[in-house]
N, C-alpha and C positions, 0 to 999 in steps of 0.2 A: 040399537045400532044405527038405524036410519037417521034417528034424531041427532046422534053424535056426528055422523057424516055431514048432515045438513048444517050443523053448527060450525064445523070446520070450514066448509065452503063459504058460509056467510062471513066468518071471521077473516078468511083470506081475502075476500072481496072488500071487506071493510078496511083492511090494512093496506090493500093495494091502491085504493082510491086516494087516500090522503097523501101517499107517497108520490103518486103521479102529479097530483095537484101541487104538492110541495116542491117537486123538481121544477115544474114550470114557473112557480112563484120565485124560486131561488134563482133560476136563469134570468128572469125579468129583473130581479133586484140587482144582480151582479152586472148584467148587460147594460142597464140604464145608467149605472155609475161608471162604466168603462170609459176611458179616454179615447178608445178606438172607435172612429165613426163606422168602420167596416163591421165591427162586432155589433154596435148599436143598430145599424140599419138592417143587417142580416137577420138578427133575431126579431126585430120589430116587424119586418116583412113576413116572417114565419110565425107571427103571433106568439112568440116566445116558446114555441114547442121545441123540444130537443131535436137536434139534427144528427148528432153523432152517437147518441146513446139511446137504446131502445130497451126499457126495462132493466134487467140485470145483464145486459150484453150490449155489444156494439151494433149500431144500425148498419145496413148494407153500405152506406156511404162511409161510415167509420171504418168498416172492415176494408174497403177499397183503399182508403187513405193510408192506413197502416201497412197494408200489403204492398202498396206502391213504394213507400219509403223504405221498407225492408228489402225490396228487390232492386232498389237503386244503389248500385255499387260505386258510384262515381263522385259523390260529394265528400267533403272533408268532415271528419267526426267532431271538429271543434266549431262547426257552424251553429248559430243560435237555435235553429229549429231542431237540430239533432238532440240538444239538451232537453228540449220540450218533449221530443219523441221518447227518450228514455224515461222521463218523468211520467209521461202518460202510461207507458208500458208497466211501470212500477205500480201506478195507481190501480190499473185494471187487474193486475196480478193479485193485488190486495183487496179486490172487490169493491173499489171505490167508484161505483157508477152513479156519481152525483153531479150537481151543477158545476162544481169546481173543475172536475175532470172534463165535463162537457165544454166549458170555456177554454180549457187548455187545448182540447182538440181543435176548437175553432182557431185559436192562435197558431196552432201547429199547421193547419191547412193553409192559412193566409201566408205564413212565413215560408212554407215549402213551395207553394204554388208561385209566389212572387219570385222565389229563387229559380224555379223552372223557367219562368217567363223572362225574367230580367237579369238573372245571374247575380254575382256578388261585387261587381265593380262599383265603386263610389264615384259616379260620373261628376258629381258636384265638386268634389275635391280635385278630380283630374282636370276639370275646366279651369280651376284656379291655377294649376300647374301650367296649363297651356297659356293662360294669360301672362304668367311670369316669363314664359319663353318668348312670347310676342314682344314683351317689353325689353327683354335681355338682348334679343337678336335684331330688334326693329324690323321684323319680318312677319308676314301674315301667316302664322302657324295655324293649323286647323285640324280638328277631328270631328266631322259631322256624323250624326247617327240617326237611325230611324227607330222611333219608339216601337217596341214589339206590339203587334195589333191584337192583344188579348188582355182580358180583365179577369182577375181572380173572382171578383164579385159576380160577373155575368156567368162564369163557368159554374160557380156554386148554385146560382139561381136555377140554371138549366138542369143541374144534377139533382136538385131537390124536386123539381117538377117530374123528372123521369126516374127518380130514385136510383140513379146510377151515374157514374162519371163517364162511362163508355170509354171512348178513346181520347178523352180530354187531356190526359197526362202526356200522351205522345203527340197529340195534335199541336200543342203549343211549341214544340221543339222545331228549330229551323230545318228546312229541307235543303238549304243551299250550302255551298262550300264543304260538302262531305262531312257535315256535322255528325251524322250518325256513325260514320266510320271512325272519326276521331274519338268519339265517346267510347267506342268499343276498345280502341287502343288504350284509352285512359283506364278502363276497367282491367285490362290486361296488365298494365304497369302497376296498378294498385295491388293486384294479385301477386306480382313479383315482389313488391315491397313487403307484403304480408308474409311472404315465404323467406324473407331474409335479405332481399335486395340482390346486389351483384358485387363482385370484387372491385374495389377501387384501385385503379392503377395510377399511382402518384408520379412516378418517374421511371423511365426505362431507357432514356437516350433515344437516338434516331435508329430505327430498325428497318432493314430491307429484307427481301426474300433471301433466305439462306442464313440470316443472322441467328445467333443463339442468345437467349436471355432467360433469366429466371422469371421475368414478367410475362413471357409468352403464354403460359397456361392460364394466367388470370385474364389476359386479353382475349384468349380463345373462349373462355367461359362466358365473358361478357358478350362477345359476339353471338354465342350460341343462345344465350338467354333472350336477347332482343330479336333473334330470328335472322341475323345476317349471315351466320356461318353456314347454314344448310347441312348437307350430309357429306362431311369430309371423313375419309377413312383414317386420318391421323389420330393418334391417341390424344385425348384431352390434356394429358400431363406432359406431352412433348414440349421441350424447350426450343425446338427448331421452328423458325418461321417459314412455313412451306407455301407452295403456290395456291393451294385451296384456301388457306387462310388469307392470302393476299387479295383474292376476289372479295372475301368478306370485308376486309379493311377498306377496299375501294368503295364498296356499297355503303359501308358505315360512314365514310367521309362524305359521299354524295348526299346522304340523308341529313347531314349536318351542315350542308352548304359549303363544303370544301371541294377542291379540285379532284378530278378522278385520278387518284394516285394510290399506289399500294404502300407507299412509304409511311411508316408510323413516325411522324415528326411532332414538333411542339404543338401544332394546332390539333392533331389527332389526340395527343395525350391530354390536352386541355379538356376535351370532351370525355375521355375515358376516366378523368378524375372527378367527374360529377356524379353524385348519388342519384338514385332513382327518384327521390323526393323532389329534386330540382326539376325533372322532366314532368312529373305529375302536376306540380304547380303551374308549369308552362302550358300544359294541355288544358287544365281547368280554366286558366285565364283566357285562352284563345277560344274555347267553347263559348265563354260569356261574351267575347267580342262579336262572334258570329250572330249572337242573339240580337245585336243592335245594328246589323246590316239589313238593308231593306229586303223584305221577304219575297217580293214579286221578282220573278226571274224571267227575263225576256228570252225568247228562243235563241236569237243571235245576240251575242253580248261579248264585251271585253272585260276581263278581270285582270287587275294588275296588283300583285302583292309586293309591297315595298321591301320588307326584309328578305324576301326570296329573290329580289331583283329580276323579276320575270313577268312577262305579259302573256296572257292566254286569250285566244279567240275561240269561242264555243258556238256550236250550232246544236241546240238541245243538249244532250249529254255527250255529244261528240266533240273532240278537240280538233279544230280546223288547223290552227297553227299556234306555235308558242315561240318566244324569243327572249333573249337576255335584255335587261334594262339597266340603265344607269339612273339612279335617283338622286334626290337632294342630299347635300352634305348635312351633318348633324346641326350645323348652325344655319342651314337653309332647308329644313325638313320638308319633304314633299307632303302636302296636306292629304288627309284621308277624307274622301267624299265620293258621292255618286253624281254623274251627269250624263249628258247625251252628246255623242260625237256628231257634228253637223257638217263639217267642211274639211276638204283636203286642199292644202296649199302647196303648189308646185313652185320651186325656186323662191322660198319665202324671204322677206326682209326680217332681220332681227331688230325688233324695237327694244332697245336696251333699257331696262328699268332704272329709274333714278337712283335707287339704292346701290346698284352696281357702279354707276357713274361716280357716286359720292364715295363709296367705300373702297373701290378698286382702281378707278380710272383717274380720279382727281389729282393724285400725286404726280402722275405722269403728265397730265395736261398743264400743270403749273410749270413743270420744267420745259415741256415742249408741246405747245398747243396742237401741233400737226402730227403728234405721235401716232394717233389711231387712224389717220388717213391711209397709212401704209397697210392697214388691215381692212381697208374699204369701209371704215366706220366714219360716217359723216354726220355733221351737226345740222339739224333742220329746225325750222320755226314751229312746225306741227308734226304729228305722227304720219301725215300723208307724204309718201315719197315724192309727190309732185309739188309739195310746199317749198317755200323759199329756203335755200341752203344758207347757213350762217358760217362765216369764217371764224374758226375757233380762236384765232389769234386776237380777235376783237373783243373777246370775253375776258373779264378779270376773274380768273378761276380761283384766286386766293380768297376772294370774299366768301366762298362757300366752304372753306376749310374750317373744321372744328365747330360747326354749328348746323342747325337744321333748316337753314334758309333755302327756300324752294329754288331749284334751277329751272328757269323758264324755257329752256331749249331741250331738244330731243336728239339723242344719238340713235342712228339706225345703221345697221350693217347691210350692205347691198347683197343681193343674191350672188352665189358663186361657190366654188369648191371650198373656200376657206370660211364660208358663213357658219357661225356657231350652231345654226339649226339644220345644217346639212342641206339636202335638196328637197326634202318633203316634210311638211308639218301637218299634223292631224289635230283639228280644233274642236274643242267642246267648251264654248264660252262659260267662264266661271269667275267668281269674285277673287280668286287667288291668282289669276292670270298665268296659269300653268297649262301645259299641253304636252302632247306626245310628238316627238320629232326625231329626225335623222341627226347624225353628228359626224364631223370629220375625224373625231378622236376615237378611232376604232380600238386602239390598244387597251383601253380601260375595260372592255367587255370580257377580258380574260382574267380579271382579278376576282378573288373570292368575294370581297366586299366591294360593291360598285356604287358607293355614295359620293359622287363628285360634282353634281350639278348644283344650280342655284334654286332648285325646286321642280323644274320641268323633268320630264321623263324621256331620256334618249333611248331609242330602241336599236337593236342590232340589225334587224332586217326590215327596214321601212318599205322596200319594194315588195317584199313578200306579204306584208300587211296590206299594202295597196292592192295587190292581186287578189287577196282574200276578200277584201271589202268589195271588189268589183264583182264578185260572185252574187252579191246582193244589191248591187247598184249598177244597172245597165248603162247609166250615163258616164261611168268611169271607163273610158277607153284606154286600156293599159298601154297598147302600142303607141297611141298618140302621146300619152303622158311620158313614156320612156324617151320618145324623140325630143320632147320639150326639155327633159332633164339634161339633155346634151347642150342646152343653151342656158342662158341666165334670165329667160323671160318668165316673169311672175304671172301666176294664174291661180284663181280660187275656184274650186268646184264644189258645189253643194251636194250633199248626199241625199238621194231620193229616199233611201231607207236609213234613217238615223239609228245609230248604234249605241245602246246604253253602255256606260263605262263605270265600273266599280273599282275604285282605288282603295285597297284595304291594307291593314297592318296585322299580319298573322305570323307569329314567330314559331308556331307549331301548326301543321296542317297535313292532310293526306293528299297525295298526288293522284293523277289519273290512272296510275298503275297499282294503286292500293298501298303505296309505301308511306310510312310515317316519316315526317320531316321535322327538323328543328332548325331555327335560324337565330343569329345574333340579334340582340335588342339594340339596333344601331342608333335609335333616337332616345333610348332610356325610358320608353313608355311602359315596358314591363314593370320596371321598378316603381314608377309613379303610380300605376294602377294597383299593384300589389300592396303598396303602402296603405291604401285606404280600403283594402278588400274586406268583404263581409266577415271572413275568418279572422278571429282575433290574433292568431299566430302568424298569419301571412306577412304582416308588416314587420315582424321581427326576423323571421327566417328567410324571407325572400329578399336577397340583396342583388343589386344590379351587377351585371357582368359587363356593363358599359358605362363609360363616362363621356358625356357630351362635351366636346372641346369648345373653347371660346374662339373668337375671331383671331386672337393673338397667335394661335397655333397655325403655322404655315404648312406643316406636314400632317397628312391624315394617317396617323400611326395606328394601323388596325390591330396590332398586337396588344396595345394597351386597352383597346376597347372591348376586349373579351375576357377580362379578369373575373375569375369566379371567387366565391368566398373561400379564403385561404383556410380558415379554421372550420373544417367540416368533419364531423364525427362519422367516419365511414361505417357502414353496416357490414361487418365481417361474416362471411358465409361459413357455416359449419359444413365440413366437407361432404358428407354423404346424405344425411337426412334432408337437408334443405335443397340439395341439388336434385333429388328425386321429386320434391314438390314443384320446383321450378320447371323441371322437365315436363311434368303433367300440364302445367300452365301453358308452356310453349306448344305442346302437342295439341291441346284443345283449341288454342287460338287459331283462327283461320289464316292460312298462309297467304301472303300477298301474291297477286297474279304476276307472274314473270313476264317480262317483255322478250322480244325475240333475241336480244343480246344476253339474256341471262344475268342481267344486272351489271354486266361489265361496264356499260356506259348507260346512265339514266339521264338523258338530256334534260327532261323536265325537272330534274332534281338540282341541276346546276346551271 
């Protein structure tokens, strides 16, 4: 009996040794032939020992990797690494703990970790689109980005040494722009989609409080599912538009960048006609954009979101002030970049770019050389206001028409109430020559879409921003500056504490009250970036709801800029079963923190 037991033990040892050696040899054979430098170097450094497989089971690292992917509810199932994930799961289920599965796990790690760090936007393709826009508009279009400061190779090396990933999977995620909260909303919307989606409201006419319509129950269900409705005592099947539902509609509109109104009009119906998959794509795309914004967050900083048309000044996590913004037109898009505010200019001169002179002023100068003097726009030899003034009548303006011949003179508008920059300008020197400034055109601040400038950012409350900056700059004497604003005397004041400025493009974001927002893709960047997205289906299913107009269009027709895909197969909800599932999803999801007005007016949303 003892001899038999001894023979069995020896046999098992004899069989296990060749298998282990064989696995290592097989890994070396496959890894050295791999075209991936990551795979070659990773296994070479590890002396071709297996990393993900341990005997006839997964190693601790392999278990952590698969557990992480399983718990991640936010990525699309058509991403390349998910196909690898399902293939690996199948291999393990069938007991294939071999070199082939080991290499699959390595590819899975690399693909998934790269996605966590960098996202799925094809920036190379997008840069080509930006280059085409530059050429089309003859304007300095730009989207600068900061490469995420993490390496999948370094993370793996550290994990092998400590035999655990620790917090690596969460550490690589951004901490800025409420990334974590947006990701939670994404998981919630995916759960809604998996439960059947929501009712699609295609048309119902204009509805006001007291109106009756067969579409009202569908709209009410939609508002309930996304968390806007709250606790109304009205029956979900009622066809009467009541006051409780009106508050929900107002909140829904604000979250989609529309004016605070309870009227269900064309713009409201346009949002109600979109399926949940549309918003899921939008959230995924914006999560990936946040990954490429610089990770360092200054305590005092300015954040300006172009599609939201809004500026925010923060001190730590606290919002100091926020205000509406007018940004660049679609053919003069405000660039996306980060810089540092250094100077406040009181009663600024407007140095008019040559592109504006050529494209907008030249036709008037040819007819009447003194046309712009009535607007206090004068011609100078240099950009210095003290330089020699030129009589515009002495210039042959026709010679610059229809060509790119350089105009060797400079138009400047003198300080005053009619100056295009208003009374205050906030400078952060950059290659795009854009800045934040006041404006005499206040009426545009009350539009839903506020893209009317030549690229600069006009703010609604310049004096309020000045007062806020003075909290951190003792040399800004607000009383003295206010007195000077009553004159036309120009003055430049350097900031002792320079303020970082991040100009971003987020069409989906979470505000400071915890509300989820969506905005129109005013420059068509959503379409461009989804076109080359990592997901194979994104380029087919994600169509732009915006068309960038050419210079020939004189009117900025906002209605045409928000067309959604017409042929959308709506997910019809089965009455009871799905509603119960969705109710659970809504109940489990953390309710947004209400402000003091109970959502009747969410200023930061519009």
